[in-house]
N, C-alpha and C positions, 0 to 999 in steps of 0.2 A: 387489589391488594398489592402493595409494593414488597417485592422480593428484595429481603435485607440481606441475606446470605445466599452465597451461590453453591448450588448443590445440583444443579441440572444446566444444559445447555442445548438449544437446539440450534442445529447448523443446517440453514437453507441452501439448497443447490449441492447436488451430489457430483457436480464436474471435478474436474482435476483438482483444483484449488479446494474445493468444499471437501472433498473425500480428504484430503492430506489435511484439512485443519481437523477434520474428525478425528483422523488418526493421530493427529500431534497430541490432541486432547485426551484421548486413551492410553498413549505412551507417555505420558508425564504427569497426567492429573487424576488418579484414583483416590478416591471413589467417586468421582464426579459422573453425574449420569449424563449420558451423551445420546441425542438424538440426531440422526441425518435424515434430513427430508428432500425430495425431489417430486417434480410432476411424474417421474417415470420412477417405480420401484426401485430403489438401490440395492444393490447385490450384497446382502449380508454375508460376511467373513467370519469364523470362529477361530479364536485364538486357542492355545493350548490350554488355558485355564478356563476362561469365560468369554461370554459375548458381550465385549465392553461398548458397542454401538449398536443402538436400536435403529432400525432402518424403516422408514415409513414412506409411502404413497402420499403427497400432497400437492395440491395446485394453489401456489400462493396468491395467485390472482382471486381466487374464491375466498371472501373477506370472513364468511361464517367459519370456514374450515381453518385459516389462518388465525382467527380470533382463537379458536380453540387449541389450537397448538401452542401459541405463544403462551397462553393462560397457563399451561402446564409447566413452563419453564421458567428459571429465573432469569436467563440472559438468552439473547439470539444473536449469533453471528452470521448476519447477510452475506452469501456468496453468489447471490443472483446477478442478473445483468443488472447495470446501472440505472436503467430505467424503472426497476421494480423498488429502487431505495426508498422513495419518499412513501409510498403505501405500506411498506413493510414497517420504516420507522413509526410513522402514523398509529399504526394499530399496534406495535409494542408499547408506544406511550401509554394508550388507552389500557393496556393491559397491566401496566405497572413492571414490564420486563426491561431489563437493560438492554440496549441496542448499540451493536457493532457492523461496520461493513469495510468494503475495500473499494467502494466508489471512488473514481478520478474526476468523476462530474460534478463541475463547480455549480451548475444550477441546482441538482441535487442536493447537494450539502448547504447551499444557501437556504434551501426550503426546508431541511431538518433543522438548522440552526434557529429558523424561524418558529418552529414548532416547540422548540425546547424551553421558551421561555418560562412556560409554567409545568414543565414537566417533573414528574417527581423522582423519575430514574434518570440514567445516563444514557445519552444518545451522542455516541461516538463514531461518525464516518472517516472514512479516509484512512484506515488501519493496517494497510499493505505495506508495501516497499517503499513507493513514490507516487501518491503521497503516502506518508505513514513515517517509517523509522528515517528517512532521508530529512523529513522535518524535524527531528529529535537531533539528529547529526549537524544539521544546519545551526539550531538554537543551540547547541553546545560549542562550536565554533564560534558564533556570534558573541557568547558569554566571556569569551577569553581574551576580547580586546576593550581597551578603554575608549577608542573611537573605531567605530567599524567603518571601512571604507566600502570593500567589495566583497561579495559572497556567491561564490559559484558554484553549484550544484548539479551534478551528472549523473545520471543511471543509465544502463543499457542492460535490457535481457537479450543476450546473444545467441545465435546458431552457432557453434563451434567449426561447424563444417560447410557452411551454406555454398553452393555451388551454381546458384541461379544468377541472373542479372542485377535482382534486388539485392543480392549478397545477404538473404535473410530468409529464415524459415520462421513460422507462427511457432512460438514457445507459449503462448498463453491467448486470452479471449482477442477473437477476430474484432468485435464489436469495440473492445477496449481501445484497441491499436487505431481503428477508424474513427473513433471519439476523440482521441488524443491528437491525430493528425488533421482533423478539419475545424477543431474550435480555436478560437484566441486564447493565449496564456497570460497568466498575471506575471508581472514583472515590477521593478522598482528600476527606475533609471533616473541618474541626477537627482535622487531623493523623492521623485514623484512616482506614484503608482500608476502604472501604464498596462495596457493590453497589447500585447503582441503578436504579430501572425505566427501560424504553426508553419513550420518549414523553414521559416527564415531565421536570421542570426545563425548561420553557417558557420563551421569554425572546425578546424582540422588539428589534431593533434597526436602524439604518441605517448604510449604507456608502456614500459618495460621493452621498449624498442617495435612495439606493434602499432600501427597506424590506425587510426579511427576518425570519425567524422562526430559532430552533435548539431543540433538544431532544435528550435523551439518546438515544444508540444504542450497540451494542455492539461492543467490539474498536477502537475507533479508538486508544486510548492504547497498546495493545500491552503492552510489559511497564515502561511508564514509570512506572506507579503504585509498584511494586515499587523500581524503581531510585530514585524520589525520596522514598520514605517516611521520615518522620525529617527531611526537608529542606524541605518546603512545608506550608503550613498547608491550602492548597485545591487540589485539581487537578482539573480536568473536560475530557471531550471531548463536543462536540456537534455534530449534523449542521445544515447551514443549508439551509434551503427558504425558499422563497416563503410570505408569510403565507396560512393557512388550509389549507396541506397536511396539519399537524400533526392539525387538527381531523377531517379526513375520513378519514385513516389509523385515528385511534383509533375512529372510528365502525364501520369496517370489522373492526377487528383485535378490538375488546373489545363493542362493542354489537351488533355482529352474531357475536361470538365466532369470528372466524375464526382469531384467534391459537392455536385448538385444534385448526383442520383447515387445515394449512399447505399441503397438497396441493391443496385447493378454493380457498384463498388465492392459491396459484400461478396456478391456472388462470383465476380472476377477474382478476386483474392482468395476463395474459398476452393475453387477450382483448380486455379493457377498456382497457388503457394503452397507448398507441403507444411505439414507440422513436423516439428524434430522435438527428440526429447534429450538430445544431446548438447547441452546448453550450458552457458556461464553468465553469472549477473555481475555485472562492474558496478561499484558505487566509487564516485570519485567527487571529492567537495575541496574547495580552497577559500580561504579567507585572508584578507589583509586588510591592515589597519594600523594603529597607534596603539603600542603597548609599553606603558614605562618611558614616554617620550619618543620610543623609536619606531619607525617603519617597519613592520615584519609581517611575514606570511606563514600560512601553516595549511597543509595539504594533508589529506586522508585519501587512503586509497584501499579498497577491498574487493578481493573476488570471492565469489560465493559458488560451489559446485554442486551436482546433484548428490545424492546419498541415498541409504536405504532407510526407511519409515517402516517399522512393525512388518518387516520383511518383504516390502514392495519399495521397487526403485522410484525413487520423486526426482524429479527434475529440480534445477536450483532457483528458477521461479516460482514454483510450488514450494518449496521449503522456506524461501526468505520471505513470500507473501504471507504464508500461512503464521510463520513464527512472528510476524508483525502484528497481527490480530491477536493470537494465542498469547503473546508476552503482555498485551494491555489488558486482557481480560483477567490474568493472574494478578497484577498490581493492583485492579479494582478487587479484587478478591482479598488482597492482602491489606486492604484499606490507604493504598498508595494513590489513589486518584481520588477526584471529588465523587461525590456519589449520586449526583443528579445534575441535570442540565446538559449541554452543550461541552464536550471536551475536546480539545485540539491537541493534535500530535505533539505541538512543542511544549505543551503543559508537561509531558513524561521527560523526566530526567533521562538522559542517554545510560547513565551509570546504572540506573534503577532497570531499565529494560533489558541490560546486558547482563544483569544480575538474575534474570527470570530464569525458569528452567529451559526456556527455549531460546536464549540469548547468545548461545554458543553459536547460533547458526552466522551470527553478524560479530563473531569474536575478534577480529582485525580492527573491528571501528575502536576498540578499546585500547589499542597498543599504546596511544598516546596520552591517554586521558591523565589530568594531573592525579596527584596521590588525594584520596577522600580525606575530607575534613574530619575533626572528631566527630561531629555531629552526623554526617553522614556515614560513617563507620558503625556508629551506634545504632543506626536505624538499618543497617544493612542486614 
């Protein structure tokens, strides 16, 4: 049975991101019924009025248990590791449950798109920050030019006070970092879609007098290369880090050849690189092209910091990632998204996303939005 109305949401994975997603839903979307599920029993927390989040133990690799859980909910937000994406998406489609995830994995996204051809509900992967909101921003900037030459998208989840030689502490998934550092990335170069190698395309720049570097990483563009092919001369996505990080990671991955032994790489990083909750997310984008016959450029810069959510301290990457997926869920609920099939991030108007109850986490992205048309204002 297809769930046409959203009254219940299953959040899979009770890690830092998954628990933030559940808290964000509980904070902003009453009376939505929320279930937080994990292979380890999540800790239930009682607020002053009621228990807003039902916590259950669930092994998502158990097909029978997963089917039962999905069948009880209208939508699922998959916050499990990327390698679980295909299995959960396929089961959600079978159950008639709308599916959202945060994966940056290109292969998983391609598999989900293939299974969406006959889907009766939404299958929408890549709903976090990058891929995710950065795709909405890229599409918005692209739409402002008559002829688009270059679109450059840069995102960094950075530790504010890293003291090691990597100039980096983990602020999110180790598996996700390894995946984006080891796999080829999509880009458009001189009008042609190409694959570029991770850690290459190194560049240095300053923002507000602070030095940074950036380099290719996989998955950040989502489906934007496909959507903009034929409309842009050059398009790329790079991860922002502090200077020196790329050189150190290149030594680990290629000089020591740990790119060929990812399990060992994970062990090394997990034991040697600390996690940190003192972070900042930087979103920087620039677009150039012709507008009204004149060569022009637009840039957009936003910094996102941690904050408190439902009485708990949440990091910048937790809030920005959770807001990406929670915002598009709201737009589905409001009838502002397609109701079936594969949905790309760039199909979401940035203005609509920023107008959601969680869009304020990205408020500065709207600083230079043009005034809404009469039609847009009528639907706001």
